[in-house]
N, C-alpha and C positions, 0 to 999 in steps of 0.2 A: 504494500500500500504506500502511495506517495505521501511523504511527510511535508506538507506545505508550511512555509514560514508564516509568522504573523505579519499582517499588513495593515495599512490604514483602513482598508476595506472591511476587515473582519476582526479587528482588535482596537477597541476604543477605551481610553481611560475612564473609569467610573468616577463620577463626582456628583454630589447632590445638587450642585448648581445646574445640572442638566434638567432637573425637575422643573425649575423655575422657567427656563426658556420654553419648555414644552407647554406648560400650563398657560403661560401668558399668551401663547399663540392660539390655543384651543378655547380658553375661557377668558378672553381679555377683560371683559367687563364684570366678571364675578368678583365679589368682594374678597380681598385677600386678608386685609388687616383692618380691625376696628379698635379705636381707642377714644372713648368719649365722643367728642364731635369731630374727630379726625378719622378718616377712612380712606383706604387706597384699594383700587382694583388690582388684579394681578398684572395688568399691563402697566399701570402707574407704578407699582412696586418695582417691576422690572426696569423701567426707565430711571427710577431713582437709584437703583443698583448700578446701572450703566454710568450714571453721573458720578457715583462714588468711585467706581473703577478708574474713570478718567481723572478725577480729582486726586486720587492717591498717586497716580503716575506723575501728575504735575507737582505733587508734594515731594517727589523723589523716593517714594516707597517702592521697593523692588520686590519681585517674586521671592518668597522665602523669608522676607522680613516679618517680624512679629509686630502686630498691632494689638495693644492691650485695650480692653473695653470694660468700663465700670459703669454699668447702667442698670436700671430697673427693667422690667418687661414692658418696654415701650416700642413703638414702631421702628425707631432707630435700631434697637437691639435685634429686631427681627430681620431687617434688611441687611444689616452687617453680617448676619450669618450666611447670606448669599453673596453679597458684594465682595467680601474679603476672599472667599474661595474662588470667585470668578476672576479676581485680580491675580491671585496666586500668593497673597499674603497669608500669614498664619494668625487666626483669631485666638486671642488669649483673654477669656472672660474672667474678670476678677470678682470674687465674693464681695458683695456690697457691705458686709458687716465686719470686714477685717480692719484691724488697727493699722496705724500709719507705718509702723516698723515692718509689719508683714507685707503690706502693699509695696513698700520700698524694696524689700527682699525680692518679691516677684518681678518687679520692674527691672531690677538689676540682673537677676538670674535668667530671665527670659531674653534679655537684651532688646527690650521693646524699643522700636523706632518711633512709634506714635502711640498716643493715649487718647481715646475718645471717652469722655467722662461727663456724667450728669452734674449739673451745677450744684446739686444738693451736697455732693461729696467734696466741695471746695476745701473745707477745713482739713480733712484727712489727706487729701491729695497734696495740698501745700506742705503739710508736715512730712509726707512721704518723700516729696521731691527734695526737701532739705536733708533727708537722711540717705539719699542714694549715693552709691560709690561710683557708679558709671554716669556718663552724660545723660541728662534728663531727656525723655522723648518729646517729640512735638506734641502739643496739646490742642485738641479740638473739643470745644465745650458744647454740650447739649443743654439747651434751655427749654425745659418742659413747662409750657403754660398751664398744664393741668395738674401740676404738682401742688402740694399744700404747704409751701414754705410759710413759716410764721414771720420771718424777718427777711428783709432784702439781703442777698448774699453777693459779695463782690465777684466780678467775673474772674475766672481762672486765667483766661488767655484772651487774646484779641479777636480770635476767629471762632465763630459759632458753627455748629454742625450744618445749619441751613446755608450759611455763607460759604462754607467749605463745599457743599454739594453744588452750589451755583457756579463754582469754578469749573465744573466738569460738564461735558456734553453727553448726549444720549446716543452717540454713535455705537453701534453694536460691534465692538472690536475685541471682545474678550475671547479667550480660547481655553480649551480643556487643559488640565495639567499635563505636562510632558510625561509624567508617570503617576499612576494612581496611588503609588506608595508615597508620593510627596505628602508632607505634613499639612493637614488642614486646620488643626486646632492644637493648642497647648493648654491643658487644664491642670490646675494645681489641686492636690489633695488637701484635706482639711488641716493637716499638720498637727494632729493631736499628740504626737510623740516626737517632737523635734521640728525641724524646718519642713515646710510642705514640699512634696515631690512634684515635679512637672511631668505630666503624662501626655505623651504625644499620640495624636490620632492621625490616620491617613485618610485620603479621599475615598478609597475603596471601602474601608470600614464604615465611614459615615453613610455612604450610599446604601450599603447592605443593611445597616441598622434601620434606616428609614423604611426600606423595602420589607424587612422582616417583621416590623411592628404591625403592619397592615393585616396580614393573615392571623398573626398571634392575637391581636385585639379585635379582629373582625371589623375593621374600620371601613365604612362604606364611602362611596363618592360624595363629596360636598358635605362633610361633617361641620359642625359649629363647635369649635374647640376653644375652651377658656384656658389661657396660658397662666396657670397658677403655679406650675413648676418653675423655679428660677432658671432663666436661660443661662446664668453663669454656672449652673450645676450640670456637668456632663452635656453641655450645650442643650440644656432643656430636654434631655433624654432623646435628642434627635427628632422630637415631634415637630419642630419648625420645618425641617426638611421633608418630613412625612406629609405635612399638610399641603405642601406644594405639589406633591405627587398625586394627591387625591383631590386637588382643587377645592380645599376646604376654606373656611373663614376662621382666622385667628382673632380672638378677642383678647386684647392685652389687659393684664391686671397688674397695676403698679404695686399695690400693697395687698397682701392676702389677708382676708378676714372672713369669718363665717357670713357676715351680712353681705359682703361683696360677692361671695360665691352664690349664695341663695338668690340674691337680686339678679345676677347675671343668668343663672339657670332659668329663673321664672320669666324674666323680661326679654332675654336675648335668645331664648330657646336653645340653650347650650346642650349639646349632645354628648360631649366628652370633656374630661379634664383629668389632670393627674395631681398627685400630692403625696407627701409622706404620711404615715399613720397619724402623726400629730394633727394633720389637717382634718382627717376623719374625726378625731376626737374633738376638734374645734367645732365641727358641724353638729355632732350629736349632743354636745354640751352647750350649744348656743341657746340664748334666751328664746322663749317661744315667740317673742315679738320680732325676732330676726329670722326665724325659720319660715320658709315659704313653701306652699304646696304647689305641686306640678303634676300633670296628668300622665307623663311618660317616664320611662326608666332612663336614667342618665348613666352612661358608662364611665367608670372611674378606674384609673390605674394607680396603684399605690406601691411604694417601694421605699427603702431606706432603713427599715427595721421591721421585724416580723410583727404584724398587727395581731393583737389578741383576738380570739374568736368572738368574745363579747362585743368588742368594738365593731367587728365586721357585721355581726347580727344587727346591732342597733343602726348602723349605717344603712343596711339593706332595708330596714323598716321605714327609712325616710325616702326611699325611692332611688337609691344609688346602688347600682350593681358593680361591686368592687372586684377587680382582678388584681391579684397580687403578683408582682414580678420581683426578680432578684438580679442584682448585678453590682458593679463597682465602677468607680471612675476609670479604672484601668480596662474596663470592658465596654466602654462607650455607653454605660448604663445597663439596662436590662438584657440578660441573656437567658433567663429562666422565667417561665410563667406558669401560673396555675391554670392549665388548659382544662376547661370545663367539659364534662362528659354527660351525655343525656340521661343515663341511668340515675344520676344524682339528683335529677329534677324532682324525684318522688320523695326525697328525704325530708325530714323535718328541717325547719329553718335553722335551728341551732346546729344540727349535724352538717348542713351545707356550710355554715360558717366555719366549722372545724376543718372541713376540707379546704376551704378558701384560705385558711391560715397557713397552708403549706405553700412553698414557693413553686413546686411543680416540676415541669420538664423543660428541656432546652428549647429555645426558639428555633425556627427553621434555619436561621442563618448562623447558628452556632454548631461547630463541627462535633465537639465532644465535651461532655461534662461528667466528671466522676467524683465520687466521695472516697478518698483513699485513707486507709488506716495510717495513723501517724507514726506507728512503729515499723510496720512491714511495707508500707507503700502500696499495698494491694487494695483493690476495691472492697469496701465493706459489704457484708451481706444485706440483702433487702429485707430486713426484719423490723425496721422502724425503731430500733433500739441502739444498735452499734454506731458509734460516732466516728467521724473522720473529717478530713479537711476537703473542702470543695476545690477541685482543680478544673481549669478551663482551657480549651484549645479551639482556635477558630479565627476567622477574619476580622472579628470585632474585639480582638485583644490588642491592646496598645502596641505601638512600635517599641516603646521602652520609656525609661525615665530620662528626661532631658538632662544632659551633662552629668549623668550618674550611672555609668556602665556597671559598677559593682552591684548597685541595688537592682538593676535590671537582670543581671546574671543570677542573682539570688532568687528573684521572683520567678525566673524561667527554668529552675532546676528540673531536670527530667523531661524537658521539652513540653512542659505544661505551665500555665500560670497558676501560682499558688495564691489563693484568695485570702487565707488567714481566717476563713469562716468555718465553723464546725457545724456539721449536719448529719442527719440520718437519711436512709433511703427506705421508703415504705415498700410493701410487697408489690404495689402497682407501678413501682419505679419512680414515684414522685418524691422529690427531695424536700426535706423540711429543715430549715436552718435552725440550729439550736443556740448558737452563740458565736461571738468573735472568740478566737483562741485566747486573746488577752482578757476576755471578760468571763471565762469559765472560772468558777470558784471551786477550789479544792479544799474541802473541809474534812479533816481526819482521814485523808486518803480517798474520799468520795468526791466525784465530780458533780457539781451542781450547775445546771443551766440557768443563767439569769433570765432568759426568755421564758422558761417554764414558770418560774416564780412570778414574773411580771404578768403573765397571762392570768394567773389566779388573782393578783391584785386588781386587775382591770375588771374583774367580776364584781368587785365591791361597788355599791352604788354611789359612794362618795368620792371615788378615785377618778380624777381627770387624766393625770399623767403619773407614770411610775417608773422607777429604775432600781434595779438590784445590783449592788457592787460588793466586792470583797472587803471585809473589815478585818484587820489583823486581830488574831486571838491567840493568847499564850498556850491554851490547851489544844485547840483544834487547828491552829495555823491560820485558818481563815474561816469566817462565818458570813452569812448573807446579811447585808444591811440594806434596808428599804428607804428610798427617798420618794416622797409622795407629794404631788401637787393636787389639792382637793378641788372639787367642783365648788363654785361660789355658794356661800352660806352653809356648807357642809364641813364639819370638823370632828371626825371620829378621834378616839384616843389611840395611842400606840398599842395599848393592850387589846383593844378591839380588833385592830388590824392583825396583830400577831395571832389572836384566837381564830380569826377568820381563815388565815393561812393554815394554821395547825389542823383545822378540821378538813382540809383539802389536800395537804401535802405531808410527806414524810417529815418527821421531826427535825432531821438534820438540814432539810431544805427550808424550813421556816425561818423568816427573818428574826434575828436576835435583837435588832434595834430598828426603830422607825423614826424617820426625820421628816417633818412636814415643812415644805418650803417651795417657792417657785423654782422649778428646775431649769438649769442653764441649757440652752438649745443653740444649735447652729442655725444658719440662715435657711437651711433646707429642712429644718424641723427635727433633726436628730438630737436626742438628749446627749449632752456632753459628759459621758461617764468618766472620762479621765479627770474632770474637775471634781466629780463626786467621790472618786476613789481617794483623792487628796483629803476631802472633807471627812471621809469615813475614818481616817486615821486619828481624828480628834475625839472619837467617842469611845 
């Protein structure tokens, strides 16, 4: 058989920017982005991206240069997720809650040549620029007329984003990347144990992530998507690119709140949105005056921490059908989903919630996921009890850690990506995450899953948010310590919480101390257990 070489005819570099070009030609007048009284059709969005590409060229930004972006989920953030890949620059989205020293580290470490930033972040940006060791990047300032600034904020730089766009024209002269392995994005991890790591994505992986989400989530043509997932987190799970593929409408959400979500669902006929389990908790614990009724089922994707079955059950009762997914920054976001099977439709609501609390099976675009025994490196039995580490292999695993070959080598030992997450495999092959390796509590030689104990705590009617961490103990080495944030106007005692857990858990798994306080959280809604572990040492 003749072995033909690849040619421009039959081998084209994959990039999610292609989705935008196709959709604007087929559905030019359909709404692409809505934000308050601002809205853009797919054709208008495409033209703004073309202007951005030309303006970047005129600013001297070259292919492969890093452009850092520190914005809320506004139209500018959406279009930059297309314009920068079209140009060939690397988009580096910065967590909007970071302190000045961490922002300075990211700007230095990434080698950013340009920074596009919301005016609201003027104080932290000015402080970060003063701390930088490398030359400061060019600054382009986004002034959002729909923000809720309380006081006038001085301009960061002389050029605004709209002025910057005006320097570019709409000539359609962008091209596909020379190689789909070229870097499309640089995302920094949360940095909970030292400096954050820079995770490099390529165009091929971003393309496939968007493609794979559609069948995994059952996304139809023209959905109405509320962007409640921060676009700085794993590039918003790739949903921005996915929406271009299905010609949907993106409703931007600057600040996430229960009221904002309920209002959007009811008034804008939202069909899909995503969020961490803490967002689900926000919805079910919202005052009745903020909750809105709607006649359809809204599809919700959740990820970030295993949601307790009790939370999933209550969310479902509000009209939200939740699909749990699992992934990491290093895997472009979700690579495992709880694929629903029709025989489960007949189960009781609480039993369905228990199944939905599992992370499930790999997405179609993920090549291989296994749970390996920590000692033998062999796959664990599918018994729902034996724990191991989740390992991943496929096209949506990062290229590596930016400027950190040693960390990359360690993460890729054995030709798989080591997640650092502990899980079991059920008889049906569905994976259930039990904990982060660093969060497993070893008490008297027994392993305790913090997730298991937290699931019990969430069954208590007064608990809004809960976290279990290890507390040092002279006798047992470590014991579980519970940190609880209560629902408004509810205040159980520590003894009540301990008794509640003891009736449902083995004695050694029962929290030995209970602390009531507002729990520290990341911008994506994850509870910052590293901070609580430090606090637990004081009790």
